C-alpha positions as CSV (number, residue, x, y, z in Angstrom):
1,X,0.0,-0.1,0.0
2,X,1.7,3.2,-1.2
3,X,0.9,6.7,0.3
4,X,3.9,8.5,-0.8
5,X,6.4,7.4,1.8
6,X,9.0,4.7,1.3
7,X,8.2,1.2,1.9
8,X,10.7,1.2,4.8
9,X,9.0,4.0,6.5
10,X,5.6,2.3,5.9
11,X,6.7,-0.9,7.6
12,X,8.2,1.1,10.6
13,X,4.9,3.1,10.9
14,X,3.1,-0.1,11.0
15,X,5.5,-1.7,13.4
16,X,5.1,1.2,15.9
17,X,1.3,1.5,15.6
18,X,0.9,-2.3,16.0
19,X,3.2,-1.9,19.1
20,X,5.7,-4.2,18.0
21,X,8.2,-1.5,19.2
22,X,7.4,0.7,22.3
23,X,7.4,4.4,21.4
24,X,9.4,6.8,23.8
25,X,7.4,9.2,25.6
26,X,3.6,9.8,25.9
27,X,3.0,10.4,22.2
28,X,3.6,9.0,18.8
29,X,4.6,11.8,16.5
30,X,3.3,11.6,12.8
31,X,3.9,13.5,9.6
32,X,1.8,13.5,6.6
33,X,2.9,13.6,3.1
34,X,0.8,16.8,2.6
35,X,3.1,18.6,5.1
36,X,0.9,18.4,8.3
37,X,2.2,17.0,11.7
38,X,0.1,15.3,14.4
39,X,0.5,13.2,17.4
40,X,-1.3,10.3,18.7
41,X,-1.3,9.5,22.5
42,X,0.2,6.4,23.8
43,X,-3.0,5.9,25.9
44,X,-4.9,5.8,22.6
45,X,-2.6,3.7,20.9
46,X,-2.5,1.0,23.7
47,X,-6.4,0.9,23.5
48,X,-6.3,0.5,19.8
49,X,-7.9,4.0,19.1
50,X,-6.2,5.7,16.3
51,X,-6.9,9.4,17.1
52,X,-4.5,11.9,15.5
53,X,-4.4,15.4,16.9
54,X,-3.0,18.0,14.5
55,X,-0.2,20.0,15.9
56,X,-1.3,23.1,14.3
57,X,-4.8,23.2,14.6
58,X,-5.5,20.9,17.6
59,X,-8.1,19.1,15.4
60,X,-8.4,15.4,16.3
61,X,-9.3,12.8,13.4
62,X,-9.9,9.2,14.4
63,X,-9.1,6.4,12.1
64,X,-10.7,2.7,12.3
65,X,-7.4,1.0,11.9
66,X,-3.6,1.2,11.2
67,X,-4.1,0.6,7.7
68,X,-6.5,3.7,7.6
69,X,-3.9,5.7,9.0
70,X,-1.3,4.7,6.6
71,X,-3.8,5.2,3.7
72,X,-4.4,8.7,4.7
73,X,-0.9,9.5,4.3
74,X,0.4,9.2,7.9
75,X,3.7,7.9,9.0
76,X,6.0,8.3,12.1
77,X,8.0,11.3,12.4
């Protein structure tokens, strides 16, 4: 599944969002291919809630799955 990022970055993103690797800190920092930045709280991630909060607007967007997050152009930052 391509969203503009490299296959390696997409694999790393999927691994972090599947909690194959524990993120450092209370948030997973994300970037979008369109230039936006967001954060996903670790507590949401642990509960399999993919709610990304835009760092500029503070607007939160909820995604149904890891695949949906990646398809929307998001990757770990």
